[in-house]
GULUM-25050 format. One record per residue (C-alpha): x, y, z; residue number from 1. Coordinates in steps of 0.1 Angstrom, whole numbers. Layout:
// GULUM-25050
((X,Y,Z),NUM),
...
// end
This chain:
// GULUM-25050
((545,1420,1040),1),
((527,1389,1053),2),
((507,1388,1021),3),
((539,1387,999),4),
((555,1359,1020),5),
((523,1339,1020),6),
((519,1343,982),7),
((555,1332,977),8),
((549,1300,997),9),
((518,1292,978),10),
((536,1297,944),11),
((564,1274,956),12),
((540,1247,968),13),
((522,1247,935),14),
((554,1247,915),15),
((568,1217,935),16),
((537,1196,932),17),
((532,1166,909),18),
((534,1171,872),19),
((501,1173,855),20),
((501,1168,818),21),
((490,1198,797),22),
((460,1190,777),23),
((471,1214,749),24),
((506,1198,746),25),
((512,1174,717),26),
((515,1137,725),27),
((551,1123,730),28),
((569,1110,700),29),
((571,1073,695),30),
((605,1057,688),31),
((613,1051,651),32),
((601,1017,638),33),
((637,1006,629),34),
((649,1008,665),35),
((643,976,684),36),
((627,981,718),37),
((652,975,746),38),
((644,954,777),39),
((624,975,801),40),
((645,986,831),41),
((633,974,865),42),
((630,1009,880),43),
((628,1046,868),44),
((663,1052,882),45),
((677,1024,861),46),
((659,1038,831),47),
((675,1072,837),48),
((710,1056,839),49),
((705,1036,808),50),
((693,1067,789),51),
((723,1087,800),52),
((748,1060,790),53),
((763,1066,755),54),
((760,1037,730),55),
((791,1015,728),56),
((815,1022,700),57),
((817,992,676),58),
((855,994,678),59),
((854,990,715),60),
((831,960,711),61),
((857,944,688),62),
((885,952,712),63),
((867,937,742),64),
((860,906,722),65),
((896,903,712),66),
((908,908,749),67),
((884,881,761),68),
((898,856,736),69),
((935,863,744),70),
((954,836,764),71),
((977,851,790),72),
((1013,837,795),73),
((1039,842,822),74),
((1055,871,802),75),
((1022,891,807),76),
((1028,892,844),77),
((1065,902,844),78),
((1072,938,854),79),
((1086,960,827),80),
((1082,994,811),81),
((1048,987,797),82),
((1036,964,825),83),
((1039,978,860),84),
((1032,957,891),85),
((1002,973,908),86),
((1012,960,942),87),
((1048,974,941),88),
((1054,1002,966),89),
((1074,1032,954),90),
((1076,1049,988),91),
((1112,1040,992),92),
((1120,1060,960),93),
((1107,1091,977),94),
((1117,1084,1013),95),
((1146,1103,1027),96),
((1175,1079,1032),97),
((1198,1084,1062),98),
((1232,1096,1051),99),
((1261,1077,1064),100),
((1286,1101,1077),101),
((1323,1090,1077),102),
((1350,1100,1100),103),
((1349,1136,1110),104),
((1386,1140,1116),105),
((1417,1143,1095),106),
((1438,1112,1092),107),
((1475,1118,1088),108),
((1494,1095,1064),109),
((1462,1077,1056),110),
((1478,1058,1026),111),
((1502,1038,1048),112),
((1497,1011,1075),113),
((1511,1017,1109),114),
((1538,991,1103),115),
((1551,1010,1073),116),
((1556,1042,1094),117),
((1589,1046,1113),118),
((1591,1066,1145),119),
((1623,1086,1142),120),
((1621,1112,1169),121),
((1602,1125,1200),122),
((1604,1161,1213),123),
((1593,1169,1248),124),
((1602,1192,1276),125),
((1589,1216,1303),126),
((1559,1236,1290),127),
((1560,1219,1256),128),
((1534,1194,1245),129),
((1553,1162,1233),130),
((1555,1157,1196),131),
((1566,1127,1176),132),
((1579,1124,1141),133),
((1570,1096,1118),134),
((1586,1089,1084),135),
((1567,1072,1056),136),
((1583,1047,1031),137),
((1590,1076,1007),138),
((1611,1094,1033),139),
((1586,1122,1041),140),
((1585,1131,1078),141),
((1554,1143,1096),142),
((1551,1156,1131),143),
((1521,1145,1152),144),
((1507,1152,1187),145),
((1484,1136,1211),146),
((1448,1134,1197),147),
((1460,1130,1160),148),
((1447,1101,1139),149),
((1474,1082,1119),150),
((1476,1055,1092),151),
((1450,1034,1073),152),
((1440,1019,1106),153),
((1428,1054,1119),154),
((1449,1049,1150),155),
((1444,1076,1177),156),
((1475,1088,1195),157),
((1466,1086,1232),158),
((1500,1094,1247),159),
((1536,1103,1237),160),
((1562,1091,1262),161),
((1600,1099,1260),162),
((1607,1067,1241),163),
((1574,1054,1226),164),
((1540,1064,1212),165),
((1508,1048,1224),166),
((1479,1043,1199),167),
((1443,1032,1204),168),
((1427,1013,1174),169),
((1394,997,1166),170),
((1397,960,1156),171),
((1369,944,1137),172),
((1356,913,1155),173),
((1331,904,1127),174),
((1294,907,1128),175),
((1296,944,1130),176),
((1313,943,1164),177),
((1346,961,1171),178),
((1371,959,1200),179),
((1394,987,1212),180),
((1430,977,1214),181),
((1462,995,1224),182),
((1493,994,1203),183),
((1528,1008,1212),184),
((1554,1020,1187),185),
((1589,1024,1202),186),
((1615,1048,1192),187),
((1643,1031,1172),188),
((1625,998,1173),189),
((1644,969,1157),190),
((1676,989,1152),191),
((1709,977,1165),192),
((1724,1000,1190),193),
((1762,1004,1187),194),
((1782,998,1219),195),
// end
């Protein structure tokens, strides 16, 4: 077994040694006389790279010469379908945008302002949660309870008293700031009472 391993190492060492020209081999072919000798590369590695490079296409030479002569103008640097800005980031196109969620509650009579609604009745009593009835300008009456949201102003009903309804509303102060205000609508407000 040792003899086989030793023989294998000797064969590998001889095979990896420097190339010795075979005296029986024919001499290498000289380049054809029509080809002009190229400048000698500085190193054998550069010679290998130059040999591996395919010759330039004459059409490419003409194209490169034309591109070098071209004068560029401002329109060559404007972004368009054929000319994309290499420094523009497209991350925002693929980023997940946060969704803006609107109000998560039902708004009663949302087409009308609070001033357009008329409080016409309040029902309350022992064991009964108070209810108020508002009538819109078209004559349609709607019953509401504490916790309902009413009108375009999204006014929250905070309390229903025997003769009035209390609302809490958000007033825009500008600059993205809001202020909470309280508004009261009285039963039969503005009506003349007969005596």
